[in-house]
C-alpha positions, 0 to 999 in steps of 0.5 A, spaced: 851 892 854 857 897 854 857 904 857 863 907 855 867 907 848 873 909 844 873 908 837 880 908 833 878 910 826 872 914 827 872 918 821 872 911 816 866 907 814 866 903 820 867 909 825 862 913 822 857 907 823 859 906 830 857 913 832 851 912 828 849 906 832 852 909 839 847 916 837 841 911 838 843 907 844 841 909 851 847 910 856 853 909 851 858 915 851 864 916 847 871 917 851 875 918 845 876 918 838 882 917 833 882 919 826 888 919 820 888 926 817 880 928 816 880 934 821 874 937 818 870 930 820 873 929 826 871 936 829 864 935 827 864 928 831 867 932 837 862 937 837 857 932 837 859 926 841 864 931 846 869 925 847 875 927 853 880 925 848 881 926 840 887 923 836 890 925 829 895 921 826 900 927 825 902 932 829 900 937 823 893 934 823 892 935 831 894 942 831 889 943 826 884 940 830 886 943 836 885 950 833 878 948 830 875 945 837 879 950 841 872 952 845 871 945 847 874 942 853 877 936 849 884 934 849 888 933 843 893 928 841 897 925 835 900 919 833 901 912 836 902 915 843 895 918 842 892 911 840 895 907 846 892 913 850 885 912 847 885 905 847 887 904 855 882 910 858 880 907 865 872 908 864 872 905 857 869 898 857 869 897 849 874 899 844 872 899 837 878 898 833 876 900 826 883 903 823 886 900 817 892 896 817 898 894 822 897 901 826 891 897 829 896 892 832 899 895 838 893 899 841 889 893 840 894 889 845 894 895 849 886 895 850 887 887 851 892 888 857 887 893 860 882 888 860 877 892 855 872 889 850 875 889 843 870 890 838 874 888 832 874 891 825 881 891 824 883 884 820 890 885 820 891 884 828 889 877 827 892 876 821 899 878 823 899 876 830 893 872 831 896 867 836 899 872 840 893 876 840 888 871 842 893 868 848 893 875 851 886 876 851 885 869 854 891 871 859 888 878 861 880 876 860 879 881 854 873 879 850 874 880 843 867 880 839 868 881 831 865 886 827 866 884 820 860 881 818 862 874 816 866 873 823 860 876 827 855 871 823 860 866 825 860 869 832 852 869 832 851 862 829 856 859 835 852 863 841 849 856 843 855 852 842 862 854 843 865 847 843 870 847 838 869 839 837 862 840 835 864 844 829 865 841 822 867 847 818 866 854 818 863 857 811 865 864 809 861 867 804 864 872 799 860 877 794 865 876 789 867 883 789 866 888 782 870 883 778 866 876 779 866 872 773 871 876 769 877 873 765 884 874 767 885 878 760 879 882 762 882 883 769 888 885 767 885 892 764 881 893 771 884 900 774 882 903 781 875 906 779 873 899 777 875 896 783 872 901 787 865 899 785 863 894 790 856 891 788 853 890 795 857 894 800 860 901 802 867 901 805 873 904 805 878 904 798 883 899 801 878 894 803 874 895 797 880 893 793 881 887 797 874 885 796 876 886 788 882 881 789 879 876 794 885 878 798 880 880 803 877 873 804 883 870 804 885 875 810 878 873 813 880 865 813 886 867 817 882 871 822 877 865 823 882 860 824 885 865 830 878 867 833 875 860 833 882 856 834 881 852 827 886 849 822 885 851 815 882 845 813 876 847 817 875 854 814 872 854 807 870 860 802 864 860 797 861 866 793 855 868 795 853 874 790 847 877 794 850 878 801 844 876 804 847 870 808 853 873 812 857 866 813 855 859 816 857 854 821 856 846 819 856 842 825 858 835 826 851 832 826 850 835 819 846 841 821 848 848 818 847 854 821 847 861 817 846 868 819 842 872 814 840 879 814 841 885 809 848 888 808 849 893 813 855 893 817 851 897 823 848 890 825 854 887 827 857 893 830 851 894 834 851 887 837 859 888 839 856 894 843 850 890 846 852 883 847 850 878 850 843 882 849 840 885 842 837 891 841 832 895 836 837 897 830 836 902 824 837 896 820 832 894 815 829 887 816 830 882 811 824 881 807 825 873 804 820 874 799 823 880 796 831 878 796 830 873 790 834 867 789 840 866 793 846 862 790 853 859 792 859 857 788 866 856 788 871 862 788 876 862 781 883 861 784 886 862 777 883 869 776 883 871 783 890 868 786 890 872 792 885 868 795 890 862 794 896 865 796 893 867 803 891 860 804 898 858 803 900 863 808 895 861 813 898 854 812 905 856 813 903 861 819 909 864 822 911 870 819 908 868 812 902 872 814 905 879 817 909 879 810 903 877 806 899 883 809 904 888 809 906 887 802 898 887 800 897 894 804 903 897 800 901 894 793 894 896 794 896 903 796 900 903 789 894 900 785 890 906 788 895 911 786 894 908 779 901 906 779 901 898 778 896 894 775 891 889 778 895 883 777 901 886 780 898 886 787 899 879 787 906 879 783 908 884 789 905 880 795 907 873 793 914 876 791 915 879 798 912 873 802 918 868 798 923 874 799 922 875 807 926 870 812 921 865 815 920 864 822 915 859 825 913 862 832 915 870 831 914 874 837 911 881 836 918 885 834 919 879 829 912 880 826 913 887 826 920 886 822 917 881 817 911 887 816 917 892 815 921 887 810 915 886 806 913 893 805 920 895 803 920 889 798 914 892 795 916 899 794 923 897 791 920 892 786 914 896 783 
């Protein structure tokens, strides 16, 4: 169990739930909190958890926070430099990376280089630079424990058997999002307000839209490949509307192990902090007699082409993945502003991937460049 934590993205959904778990665990303290521009919420968190460092995305927000907590002995910083500092504080033994997007890549690498445990809730880190990140983690002896419900489920299923040659396939479950079963004609009319009505999970707007397009599951396919060193052919996706089975592992002898539980992110967050042990949690226990039928079906790749595109990029590897991710971030931002339609997300992302110059084995600078080019494409073609 860890004793000192930095949370990158503390005012978002995962960050707030992480702090809820920390408040219930004994002898775990918070050294640093970082956020975007939610000054009021950050000030409240600072007063409750008393970190030594608080970081805001912009200098303006940092100045506002500094004034709001001027009576507290807390250093206030901003921007990437502040994120890097929060990720590498000496006494911190675990960094929860709950920021959304590529902004999480550099501080995650910095934490890895400092030998920290990474509670990974930032998909983009492994989607864009998974091979590089995993190689650095091995080099510096940094643990990466996934906080995504699906990847935490896989992690738990593999606790008793971490030999890759025993795995036949990983089966990622997917709720299907708010648009499950809709035709392409109906989906064309779906706007931001519709996409944000996820049936099972309460999450931030970007990831909720990704669930609506099924891009989120495509990102998780790539993440699983990197985390568990598996080829695309050994990572499958099934629609499971109830979100009770969080994912499964099928072994070569035919046995299938599943991790089940109520849809509550506090369970995987807590495990990332207490591993290799478990602790009593606030998550309501699963009542098998009350959860109803559990159903599974294939995803509709015609109605939801973003999942198909993500699998194609996963097969290509190289700069295809950061290009896809960067374009998707920009396109989702436009969709959340009601500036583009539902299928414009796929149109822009696929166009950006096709336009981006492809490199097979990119370094960090080339990954960041591919990301920047894809974003520029989306901004100029919406």
